[in-house]
C-alpha angles and dihedrals in degrees: 000000000000090000091054091051092052091049091052092050091049091051092050092050090050091051093051091047091051093049091048092050091050093051092048090052092050092048090049092051092047092052091047094053096043117101116246113268119256114250110264121238111267134209093194127087114246114249114283096013094105091055092049092050091050090056096050116104092209127082104268130198129177117200123200123221090274092055092251118140107256095176132002131177121237090248091058090054094044092054091050095246090123130035119182106319095333134097098223100193106090095201091056092047092052090048091051091053091052091050092049090050100050103016093232117141112235134196131196144147126245138182118225125190105226113191093188092063099039139283096295122094120252117229118223133190104214131201121184122191138166119248102228115291096312097104091247118131127203120213118193119188120184119196107233098170093109092048091052091048091052091049090051091050090050092051091047091049093053091046093047096046090049090052095044092052096039095054100060093036090053091046091051091051093051093045091050090054090047092051090050091052092046097047091125093054110073094188092053091046091053092047095049095042087054089055089048090054090052093051092045090051090050091050090049091050093052092048092047092050090050091051091049093047092048091050096052102030111106092359119146118249112274115278096197111026122181131227111272125193107219094206091059092048092051093046094050091050093049092048090054092060100031095102092052090046093050090052089060094036090243115157118224116208135172135190141180096025099118118117098353117138128180135174118253149085109310097201092052093047090050089051092051093046093045092051092052095045092046090052090049091053094043094052098040125094121239122285095023133117137252115197134192117200131178126207128181117215130181094277107012150036112235120202115191125195111195129183138178094228138127095292130218125276113246093242090058099048095089093049103045091096093057117108113267092357111145128186090205110016095189093051092045092055090046090056092047097246121157097207091238101088099091093041088055091050091052094051092046089055091049088050088056095045088249136107143222127225134182136212119188143163123190110253093010103070138245138273122205116193125199113202116198127177117249117245094256091049090051090051090053090050092050091046090052092048091051091049091051091050093050091048091051091052 
């Protein structure tokens, strides 16, 4: 009896084992034949992505499958591209959805009004790409406002230089024909040849200013400056414009120049000073005064050129140092200016590790201030630069 019971139990165990083995085989075959599962949408950044985004110079935004901002750089928030966990620019959001749907990288350009940086719109070059098959989308926006501004300045420069050279050359051509036709009239010949001399002088002035600007633009600060006596620089600049000032009964005065010495390039400093004093005389009414004053501060020598002229409108103050920029183009041409004088001054100051600033009020005149480092300050700057170089090596 006991033997029969053991045999029955053994048979039952064998049956269960067989059934289990069969089920395991079927499950194995089913798993082998089943297609791999599609990756599920993720709301987590893949490993390493956060570090890469932090190193990017562009504004970077990562959107999750629900179009919520998963990660955004500080620049993206500062420019107003992202607020909270939302991408607020509808065009970018629509572009991100297209990229998520078809996986095709897209590029475009957009304009964003950024209150924080002024009333003008900021231009962005945008690139939108999927992050693998996770449903995440990366949006990169690079600010190209400065590049566009530089391109516009370059186009304006080419147009302006063409105009500035074409005008006197065309005038000389017409005057030469007129002189040839009036060869039997000595008075007309003298009058027109005088005009030809004026146009030739204007052409020479433009070319000389272009040569000066080309020489100093982008140049490195001077490695071996010389001692320059400020009083001599001021006096030479005033002498250069004294005849024009006397013709308008404008008095030229200077103060505080005695015994002050700086390190620099004397010829360039004379050019900068002469340009500023000549502008002051040209834009001042008759019987007024142009003054040059020098003040020594803890770290710098400040040279101020003040006039009692027409002044500069507030909207033009930031642009007066641009090449060929004129507040009043008609008046500038009447005074014989080339539109390069203040640009030259700015680059000369950069060449000397200094700067130039302007204060002006319409109807009350203008004051341009040159700020140059004192010799001991320059030595400290050079010592610091040498130390940095040695550390880098």
